[in-house]
C-alpha positions in Angstrom: -28.3 0.9 -22.8 -31.5 2.7 -21.9 -33.6 -0.3 -23.1 -31.6 -2.6 -20.9 -32.3 -0.4 -17.9 -36.0 -0.2 -18.6 -36.1 -4.0 -19.0 -34.3 -4.5 -15.7 -36.6 -2.1 -13.9 -39.6 -3.8 -15.3 -38.4 -7.2 -14.3 -37.6 -6.0 -10.7 -41.1 -4.3 -10.4 -42.8 -7.5 -11.7 -40.9 -9.6 -9.2 -41.8 -7.2 -6.4 -45.5 -7.4 -7.2 -45.5 -11.2 -7.2 -43.5 -11.4 -4.0 -45.9 -8.9 -2.4 -48.9 -11.1 -3.3 -47.2 -14.2 -1.9 -46.6 -12.5 1.4 -50.1 -11.1 1.6 -51.7 -14.6 0.9 -49.5 -16.1 3.6 -50.7 -13.6 6.1 -54.4 -14.0 5.4 -55.2 -17.1 7.5 -54.5 -15.2 10.7 -57.9 -13.2 10.6 -59.8 -16.4 10.0 -58.4 -17.8 13.3 -59.6 -14.7 15.1 -63.2 -15.2 13.8 -63.1 -18.8 14.9 -62.2 -17.7 18.4 -65.2 -15.4 18.4 -67.6 -18.3 17.7 -65.9 -20.6 20.2 -67.2 -18.5 23.1 -70.6 -20.1 22.6 -70.5 -23.5 20.9 -73.3 -24.1 18.4 -74.5 -27.0 20.4 -75.3 -24.7 23.3 -77.2 -22.1 21.2 -80.9 -21.8 21.9 -83.2 -22.0 18.9 -85.8 -19.2 19.3 -88.3 -21.0 17.0 -88.4 -24.2 19.0 -87.1 -23.5 22.5 -89.5 -23.7 25.5 -90.0 -20.7 27.8 -87.7 -22.3 30.4 -84.9 -22.8 27.8 -85.2 -19.2 26.8 -85.0 -17.9 30.4 -81.9 -19.9 30.9 -80.2 -17.5 28.5 -78.6 -14.7 30.5 -80.3 -11.5 29.5 -83.8 -13.0 28.8 -86.3 -12.8 31.6 -89.8 -14.5 31.9 -91.7 -11.7 30.2 -89.3 -11.5 27.2 -89.3 -15.3 26.8 -93.1 -15.3 26.7 -93.0 -12.6 24.0 -90.5 -14.6 22.0 -92.7 -17.7 22.2 -95.9 -15.8 21.3 -94.4 -14.1 18.2 -93.0 -17.2 16.4 -91.7 -18.0 13.8 -88.7 -15.9 13.2 -86.7 -15.9 9.9 -83.5 -14.7 11.7 -82.6 -13.9 15.2 -82.4 -10.2 14.3 -86.2 -10.3 14.0 -86.2 -10.0 17.8 -85.1 -6.4 17.4 -87.2 -5.8 14.3 -90.3 -6.9 16.1 -89.3 -4.8 19.2 -89.1 -7.8 21.5 -85.5 -6.9 22.4 -83.7 -3.6 22.4 -80.5 -3.3 20.4 -78.4 -3.4 23.6 -80.2 -6.6 24.9 -79.7 -8.2 21.5 -76.0 -7.4 21.5 -75.7 -9.3 24.8 -77.6 -12.5 23.8 -77.1 -12.8 20.0 -74.2 -15.3 20.4 -76.4 -17.6 22.5 -79.4 -17.6 20.1 -80.1 -19.1 16.7 -83.2 -19.1 14.5 -83.7 -22.4 12.7 -86.9 -23.4 11.0 -88.6 -20.0 10.6 -90.9 -20.8 7.7 -93.3 -17.9 7.8 -92.5 -16.8 4.2 -93.0 -20.2 2.7 -96.5 -20.4 4.0 -97.3 -17.0 2.4 -95.7 -18.2 -0.9 -98.1 -21.2 -1.0 -101.2 -18.9 -0.5 -99.9 -16.5 -3.1 -99.4 -19.4 -5.6 -103.0 -20.6 -5.0 -104.3 -17.0 -5.3 -102.6 -16.6 -8.7 -104.2 -19.8 -9.9 -107.7 -18.8 -8.9 -108.1 -15.8 -11.1 -106.7 -17.7 -14.1 -109.3 -20.4 -13.6 -112.1 -17.8 -13.1 -111.1 -16.0 -16.3 -111.4 -19.2 -18.4 
């Protein structure tokens, strides 16, 4: 009798676990819809690339004035748009206001250094032979 009760409780608990997982998976797409709404405020086609935009295009972004746009152009390329804060071109508050309107494509500063490092590593090898 006790064995039957243990078996019934085990089956019920197992069923409850599987049912809980099914309901949790059904509810998970809702947060994904919220994140898509966040990106829909500024379509990707209207984002300004900080690595290729002109000064006029940068000043068209609300929150970026002429002086800031000139600093952005002068300090290119950027690996990420967060580099604007890292390089102290924008404050954290300014960045929070404009980050959805900016994108950083084509920042290849690191790849240029990799080529020079590769060449430098070959030079000592050739010299030692």
